C-alpha positions as CSV (number, residue, x, y, z in Angstrom):
1,A,33.2,99.7,87.6
2,R,34.5,102.6,89.7
3,V,32.3,104.8,92.0
4,Q,33.7,108.3,92.6
5,L,33.0,110.3,95.8
6,F,33.7,114.0,95.9
7,S,33.4,115.2,99.5
8,G,33.8,118.7,100.9
9,G,32.4,117.9,104.4
10,P,31.1,115.2,106.8
11,A,27.7,113.6,106.7
12,A,25.5,115.1,109.3
13,H,22.3,113.1,108.5
14,G,21.3,109.5,107.8
15,P,22.8,106.1,108.8
16,G,26.3,107.3,107.8
17,Q,26.3,110.3,110.0
18,V,29.7,111.1,111.4
19,A,29.3,114.7,112.7
20,S,26.8,116.7,114.6
21,E,24.8,119.5,113.1
22,K,26.1,121.8,115.8
23,L,29.4,123.4,114.9
24,A,30.1,123.7,118.7
25,E,30.5,119.9,118.7
26,P,33.8,119.1,117.0
27,M,34.5,115.8,115.2
28,R,36.3,113.0,117.0
29,S,40.0,113.2,117.6
30,H,42.6,110.5,118.4
31,Q,42.2,111.4,122.1
32,D,38.4,110.9,121.8
33,L,38.9,107.6,120.2
34,A,41.3,106.4,122.9
35,K,38.8,107.5,125.6
36,E,35.8,106.0,123.6
37,R,34.2,109.5,123.3
38,A,33.0,109.1,119.7
39,P,29.3,108.2,120.0
40,L,28.6,108.4,116.2
41,M,31.5,106.2,115.1
42,A,30.2,102.7,115.7
43,S,26.9,103.1,113.9
44,A,28.6,104.9,111.0
45,Q,31.3,102.3,110.6
46,K,28.7,99.5,110.6
47,H,26.9,101.3,107.8
48,Y,30.0,101.9,105.7
49,D,31.3,98.4,106.3
50,G,28.0,97.2,104.7
51,L,28.6,99.4,101.7
52,A,32.1,98.0,101.4
53,E,30.8,94.5,101.4
54,R,28.4,95.4,98.6
55,L,31.2,97.0,96.6
56,V,33.4,94.0,97.0
57,K,30.7,91.5,95.9
58,A,29.9,93.6,92.8
59,G,33.7,94.0,92.1
60,H,33.4,97.8,92.2
61,A,36.1,100.2,93.5
62,L,35.4,103.4,95.4
63,D,37.5,106.5,94.6
64,M,37.5,109.2,97.3
65,F,38.4,112.8,96.4
66,I,38.4,114.8,99.6
67,A,38.7,118.6,99.7
68,A,38.2,120.1,103.1
69,L,40.0,122.0,105.8
70,D,38.4,119.8,108.5
71,Q,37.6,116.1,108.7
72,T,35.0,114.5,106.5
73,G,34.5,111.1,108.0
74,V,37.2,109.1,106.2
75,L,37.9,107.1,109.3
76,E,34.4,105.7,109.3
77,M,34.4,105.2,105.5
78,Q,37.9,103.7,105.2
79,A,36.6,100.1,104.6
80,C,35.1,101.2,101.3
81,T,38.5,102.1,99.9
82,L,40.8,99.7,101.9
83,R,38.9,96.7,100.6
84,T,38.4,97.9,97.1
85,G,41.8,99.6,96.4
86,G,40.3,102.8,94.9
87,T,42.0,106.1,94.5
88,F,42.3,108.3,97.6
89,V,43.1,112.0,97.1
90,N,43.1,114.3,100.2
91,C,43.6,118.1,99.7
92,E,42.2,121.3,101.2
93,I,40.1,122.7,98.3
94,F,39.0,121.4,94.9
95,D,40.2,124.5,93.1
96,C,43.9,123.7,93.4
97,D,46.6,122.1,91.2
98,Q,47.0,119.1,93.6
99,F,43.4,118.0,93.0
100,R,43.4,118.8,89.3
101,Q,46.6,116.9,88.6
102,S,45.5,114.0,90.7
103,Y,42.1,113.7,89.0
104,R,43.7,114.0,85.5
105,R,46.2,111.3,86.3
106,S,43.4,109.0,87.6
107,L,42.0,109.0,84.0
108,A,45.4,108.4,82.4
109,R,45.6,106.1,79.4
110,S,47.8,103.1,79.0
111,K,50.5,103.4,76.3
112,R,50.3,99.7,75.7
113,H,46.6,99.2,74.9
114,G,45.1,102.7,74.9
115,G,42.5,102.0,77.6
116,L,42.5,103.4,81.1
117,A,45.7,102.6,83.0
118,F,44.0,100.8,85.9
119,A,42.5,97.3,85.9
120,G,39.6,95.8,87.8
121,A,37.6,92.6,88.6
122,G,40.9,91.0,89.7
123,Q,41.7,88.0,91.8
124,M,45.0,86.7,93.2
125,R,45.7,83.2,94.3
126,V,48.9,81.9,96.0
127,R,50.2,78.3,95.7
128,V,53.1,77.1,97.8
129,S,55.2,73.9,98.3
130,R,54.4,71.7,101.2
131,E,57.0,73.3,103.6
132,L,55.2,76.7,103.4
133,R,51.8,78.0,104.5
134,V,50.2,81.3,103.3
135,A,49.7,83.5,106.4
136,G,47.9,86.4,104.7
137,V,48.2,89.6,102.7
138,V,48.6,93.2,103.8
139,G,47.3,95.5,101.1
140,H,44.0,96.6,99.5
141,V,42.4,93.2,99.1
142,S,39.3,91.4,100.3
143,S,39.3,87.7,101.3
144,L,37.6,85.2,99.0
145,N,37.4,82.8,102.0
146,E,38.9,79.9,100.2
147,S,40.5,77.9,102.9
148,E,43.0,75.3,101.6
149,P,45.6,72.9,103.2
150,N,48.3,75.4,102.4
151,V,46.7,78.2,104.5
152,S,48.4,78.9,107.8
153,E,46.6,78.9,111.1
154,N,48.4,82.1,112.1
155,D,46.7,85.0,110.3
156,V,48.8,88.0,109.2
157,G,46.8,90.8,107.7
158,V,43.9,89.5,105.6
159,G,44.5,85.8,106.3
160,G,42.6,82.5,106.5
161,T,42.5,82.1,102.7
162,A,44.8,81.6,99.7
163,A,42.7,83.8,97.4
164,W,41.8,87.5,97.4
165,R,39.7,89.8,95.4
166,L,41.4,92.9,93.8
167,C,38.6,95.3,92.9
168,S,41.1,97.8,91.5
169,I,44.7,97.4,90.3
170,E,46.8,100.4,89.4
171,P,50.3,100.4,87.9
172,T,51.8,101.0,91.3
173,S,49.5,98.7,93.3
174,T,51.7,96.4,95.5
175,Y,50.7,93.6,97.9
176,A,52.7,92.1,100.7
177,V,52.2,88.4,101.1
178,Y,53.4,86.7,104.3
179,F,54.3,83.0,104.8
180,D,54.9,80.5,107.6
181,V,57.5,77.7,107.5
182,V,55.9,74.5,108.9
183,N,58.5,71.9,108.2
184,A,59.2,69.9,111.4
185,H,62.7,69.7,112.8
186,S,62.5,65.9,112.9
187,N,62.0,66.0,109.1
188,P,64.9,68.1,107.7
189,I,64.5,69.5,104.2
190,P,66.9,67.9,101.6
191,P,69.8,70.2,100.7
192,Q,68.8,70.4,97.0
193,Q,65.1,71.0,97.5
194,L,63.6,74.4,96.7
195,G,60.7,76.3,98.3
196,M,58.2,77.1,95.6
197,V,55.7,80.0,95.5
198,Q,53.3,80.7,92.7
199,F,51.1,83.8,92.2
200,Q,48.1,83.6,89.9
201,T,46.6,87.0,89.1
202,Q,43.7,87.5,86.8
203,F,42.0,90.8,86.0
204,I,40.3,92.9,83.2
205,N,42.5,95.7,82.0
206,G,41.3,99.2,80.8
207,A,40.8,97.9,77.3
208,G,38.4,95.2,78.4
209,Q,40.9,92.3,77.9
210,H,40.9,89.4,80.4
211,I,44.4,88.8,81.6
212,L,45.9,85.9,83.5
213,R,49.4,86.4,84.8
214,V,51.2,83.5,86.5
215,T,54.5,84.1,88.3
216,T,56.4,81.2,89.9
217,T,59.5,81.7,92.0
218,A,61.8,79.2,93.7
219,R,64.2,79.8,96.6
220,G,66.8,77.6,98.2
221,W,66.5,76.6,101.8
222,A,69.2,77.7,104.3
223,D,70.7,75.0,106.4
224,P,70.5,76.1,110.1
225,Q,73.7,74.0,110.8
226,S,75.7,76.2,108.4
227,G,75.2,79.4,110.3
228,T,73.3,82.6,109.5
229,Q,75.4,83.8,106.5
230,P,73.3,82.2,103.8
231,L,70.2,84.0,105.2
232,A,72.1,87.3,105.6
233,T,73.3,87.2,102.0
234,G,69.7,87.0,100.7
235,F,68.3,89.7,103.1
236,D,66.8,92.7,101.3
237,Q,66.8,95.6,103.8
238,E,64.5,97.8,101.8
239,A,61.8,95.2,101.2
240,A,62.1,94.0,104.8
241,A,61.6,97.5,106.1
242,V,58.5,98.1,103.9
243,S,57.1,94.7,104.9
244,M,57.5,95.5,108.6
245,A,56.1,99.0,108.0
246,R,53.0,97.5,106.4
247,L,52.5,95.0,109.1
248,A,53.0,97.6,111.8
249,T,50.5,99.9,110.1
250,F,48.0,97.1,109.8
251,K,48.4,96.4,113.5
252,A,48.2,100.1,114.4
253,Q,44.7,100.2,112.8
254,R,43.5,97.7,115.4
255,E,45.9,98.1,118.4
256,N,47.4,100.9,120.5
257,P,50.2,102.5,118.5
258,F,52.4,102.5,121.6
259,D,52.1,98.7,121.8
260,V,52.9,98.4,118.1
261,M,56.1,100.4,118.6
262,R,57.1,98.1,121.5
263,W,56.5,95.2,119.2
264,L,58.7,96.8,116.5
265,D,61.5,97.3,119.1
266,R,61.3,93.6,120.1
267,T,61.5,92.3,116.6
268,L,64.4,94.6,115.8
269,I,66.4,93.5,118.9
270,K,65.6,89.9,118.0
271,L,66.8,90.2,114.4
272,V,70.0,92.1,115.3
273,S,70.8,89.7,118.1
274,K,70.6,86.8,115.6
275,F,72.8,88.4,112.9
276,A,75.2,90.8,114.6
277,A,78.7,89.8,115.9
278,Y,79.5,90.8,119.4
279,Q,80.7,89.7,122.8
280,K,78.4,89.7,125.8
281,D,78.3,93.0,127.7
282,D,80.9,94.6,125.4
283,V,79.2,97.4,123.3
284,H,82.5,98.2,121.5
285,S,82.6,94.6,120.1
286,F,79.3,95.1,118.3
287,Q,79.4,94.7,114.5
288,L,76.4,94.5,112.1
289,G,77.1,93.3,108.6
290,P,76.4,95.5,105.5
291,E,73.3,93.4,104.7
292,F,71.6,94.9,107.8
293,S,73.4,98.2,108.3
294,I,70.6,100.5,107.3
295,Y,67.6,98.4,108.5
296,P,67.7,99.9,112.0
297,Q,67.7,103.4,110.5
298,F,64.5,102.6,108.5
299,L,62.8,101.4,111.7
300,F,64.0,104.5,113.6
301,H,62.3,106.8,111.0
302,L,59.2,104.5,110.9
303,R,58.7,105.0,114.6
304,R,58.7,108.8,114.1
305,S,56.4,108.6,111.0
306,P,52.8,109.6,110.8
307,F,51.9,106.0,110.3
308,L,52.5,105.3,114.0
309,Q,52.7,108.8,115.5
310,V,49.2,110.3,115.7
311,F,50.2,113.5,117.5
312,N,49.2,116.7,115.5
313,A,47.2,114.7,113.0
314,S,43.5,114.1,112.8
315,P,42.1,110.5,112.5
316,D,41.2,111.2,108.8
317,E,44.8,112.3,108.0
318,T,46.2,109.2,109.7
319,V,43.9,107.0,107.6
320,F,45.1,108.7,104.5
321,F,48.8,108.2,105.3
322,R,48.3,104.6,106.2
323,Y,46.2,103.9,103.1
324,M,49.0,105.2,100.8
325,L,51.7,103.1,102.6
326,L,49.6,99.9,102.1
327,K,49.3,100.7,98.3
328,E,52.5,102.0,96.9
329,T,55.7,100.3,95.6
330,V,58.7,99.5,97.8
331,G,60.5,102.6,96.4
332,N,57.7,105.0,97.1
333,A,57.0,103.4,100.5
334,L,60.6,103.9,101.5
335,V,60.3,107.6,100.7
336,M,57.3,107.8,103.0
337,I,59.2,106.1,105.8
338,Q,62.5,107.9,105.4
339,P,62.1,111.0,103.1
340,T,64.9,111.9,100.7
341,L,66.9,115.1,101.2
342,D,69.2,116.6,98.6
343,A,71.5,119.6,99.1
344,Y,72.3,122.4,96.6
345,S,75.2,124.8,97.1
346,F,78.1,126.6,95.4
347,A,80.4,123.8,96.7
348,G,79.5,121.4,93.9
349,P,76.7,119.5,92.1
350,P,73.5,118.5,94.0
351,Q,74.1,115.6,96.4
352,P,72.0,113.5,98.8
353,V,72.5,114.3,102.4
354,L,71.5,112.8,105.7
355,L,67.9,113.4,106.9
356,S,69.3,115.2,109.9
357,A,69.3,118.7,111.5
358,K,73.1,118.7,110.8
359,S,72.3,119.0,107.0
360,I,70.5,122.3,107.5
361,L,73.1,125.0,106.8
362,P,72.7,128.8,106.0
363,D,74.4,128.5,102.6
364,R,72.4,125.6,101.3
365,I,69.1,124.9,99.5
366,L,67.5,121.6,100.5
367,L,65.0,119.6,98.5
368,L,62.8,117.3,100.6
369,D,60.6,114.6,99.2
370,T,58.2,112.9,101.7
371,F,56.0,111.5,98.9
372,F,53.1,113.6,100.2
373,Q,55.0,116.8,100.0
374,V,57.9,118.2,97.9
375,L,59.6,121.0,99.7
376,V,62.3,123.5,98.6
377,F,64.0,125.0,101.7
378,R,66.4,128.0,101.5
379,G,69.0,128.4,104.2
380,E,69.3,131.6,106.1
381,T,72.1,133.2,104.0
382,I,70.6,131.9,100.7
383,D,67.2,133.4,101.6
384,A,68.7,136.8,102.5
385,W,70.3,136.9,99.1
386,Y,67.0,135.8,97.5
387,K,65.0,138.6,99.3
388,A,67.7,141.1,98.2
389,K,66.9,139.9,94.6
390,Y,70.5,139.1,93.7
391,H,69.2,136.5,91.3
392,E,67.7,139.3,89.2
393,Q,71.1,140.9,88.6
394,D,73.2,139.9,85.6
395,E,76.4,139.6,87.7
396,H,74.9,136.8,89.8
397,E,74.1,134.3,87.1
398,N,75.5,131.5,89.3
399,F,73.1,132.3,92.1
400,R,70.2,132.3,89.6
401,Q,71.2,128.8,88.4
402,L,71.5,127.6,92.0
403,L,67.9,128.8,92.8
404,A,66.6,127.2,89.6
405,A,68.2,123.7,90.1
406,P,66.0,122.5,93.0
407,Q,62.9,124.0,91.3
408,E,63.5,121.9,88.2
409,D,64.1,118.8,90.2
410,A,60.9,119.4,92.2
411,K,58.9,119.8,89.0
412,A,60.3,116.4,87.9
413,L,59.2,114.8,91.1
414,L,55.7,116.4,91.0
415,A,55.2,115.4,87.4
416,E,55.4,111.6,88.1
417,R,53.6,111.5,91.6
418,Y,50.2,110.1,91.9
419,P,48.2,111.3,93.8
420,A,49.8,114.6,93.2
421,A,52.0,115.8,96.0
422,R,51.8,119.2,97.6
423,F,54.5,121.7,96.7
424,V,55.9,123.9,99.4
425,E,58.6,126.6,99.1
426,T,59.9,128.0,102.4
427,E,63.0,129.4,104.1
428,Q,64.9,128.7,107.3
429,H,63.0,129.9,110.4
430,G,59.9,130.3,108.2
431,S,56.5,129.0,109.4
432,Q,56.5,126.2,106.8
433,S,60.0,125.0,107.7
434,R,58.2,122.9,110.3
435,F,57.6,120.3,107.5
436,L,61.3,119.7,107.2
437,L,62.1,119.9,111.0
438,A,59.3,117.4,111.7
439,V,61.0,114.6,109.8
440,C,64.7,115.4,110.4
441,D,66.7,113.4,112.9
442,P,67.2,115.8,115.8
443,A,71.0,115.3,115.8
444,P,73.0,116.8,118.7
445,M,74.6,120.2,118.2
446,N,78.0,120.4,116.6
447,S,80.0,122.4,119.1
448,A,82.8,122.8,116.7
449,V,80.7,125.2,114.5
450,P,78.5,127.2,116.9
451,G,75.6,129.1,115.6
452,T,75.4,127.4,112.1
453,Q,73.2,124.4,112.9
454,Q,69.5,124.4,113.0
455,V,68.1,123.5,116.5
456,V,65.2,121.0,116.6
457,F,63.2,121.2,119.8
458,T,61.8,117.7,120.4
459,D,61.5,115.0,123.1
460,D,62.5,112.4,120.6
461,V,65.9,110.8,120.8
462,N,68.2,111.1,117.8
463,L,69.4,108.2,115.6
464,A,72.8,108.0,117.4
465,V,71.1,107.5,120.8
466,F,68.6,105.0,119.3
467,T,71.4,103.0,117.8
468,E,73.5,103.0,121.0
469,H,70.5,101.7,123.0
470,L,69.9,99.0,120.4
471,K,73.6,97.9,120.8
472,K,73.3,97.8,124.6
473,H,70.1,95.8,124.6
474,V,71.6,93.3,122.2
475,V,75.0,92.8,123.9
476,S,73.3,92.5,127.3
477,Q,71.4,89.4,126.2
478,G,74.4,87.5,124.9
479,Q,74.6,85.1,122.0
């Protein structure tokens, strides 16, 4: 079953109290949490953790529909949704398209069997060959505490078991499973032997049918004596970036985000040191193969994302962002980590451009998709023409079509997004242009074309500086 919570404010009474009755006493912020100045948090979390345990044992999922301008206590209640995988919608008011579309899609029907699109009462078990151990899962699962010989001693995420309960499974639900290799160096793996992993997933779909799905995969082992090329060939940059983002987010829920970023930096340096070609202390000799070329870029944007950066966000907002990252597919998660940016101009058809301040030009319209927001941004010149209503004049049909193109593409993105994204339409130097500037790479000014590039005021380094420092760290360590 599914329990649905519609909340417009925080609990101010009872065992789940998260806010004071006095409006002069604001709810806890990230700074309060860091300084342990949240007196109501511990008792409230204990209460909601108990509710989460009852939900899991019963196989129920909790859906949270939040509509408030301030916090409602999602931080304290997060275990109820994190462990059950329910729907999480966060908007400002209930009377808005974002909420209506999200709620309507939560009741969508499956085209295959006609029942509700989500499934429930699920369990997932993982079986591996003897060279592997199951370290854990990062996702919306609860441990079944079934310890087996194939379970690793090093927990990653929800570990210590080879089976997990899935109270709610949606069409986009995704789970990251992590493994350890335990084969001793004194006992090399035969060249023709394969590593085997089997996933056994059972659930009840929206039509009431009991489904058992078994997926078995085999992968060849890479011989360490033959170099790193076999490993590089099989490296999936996008899946690796999302796996690291999930793991970093899981750690950030329990550790200081600054320590998590230092850990991310160390793992990136270690990976690049292993697979890049370079000569010691020679930055110009550094070369990273195409299999890894965009992986550092993903981690650069991850470090600047709301999953790790809590500045200008409430604890409840941070919980929502992290919740969605742990739930969505690799494609959607990549959009959250590094939003997509498309440019529309008279120079040609729409084309993807770099997520950089250099892409903001006066004669362009930009379409930004962060997964949580879809934004149409008019450059300074385009906006001046728009305010002059040139698009309403018959002789400016091309301008009318240019304005309509990003609007149509935005509608297509909004139509398939669940939970529904917020639509924003703004102009260069407008108040809501901050949504674009906040995610753009603060690239250095282009002195060749003065006065045309958007200036981003920030203390963050840009991607070029980040990459240059990465190269210096790697080549200074040597092979």
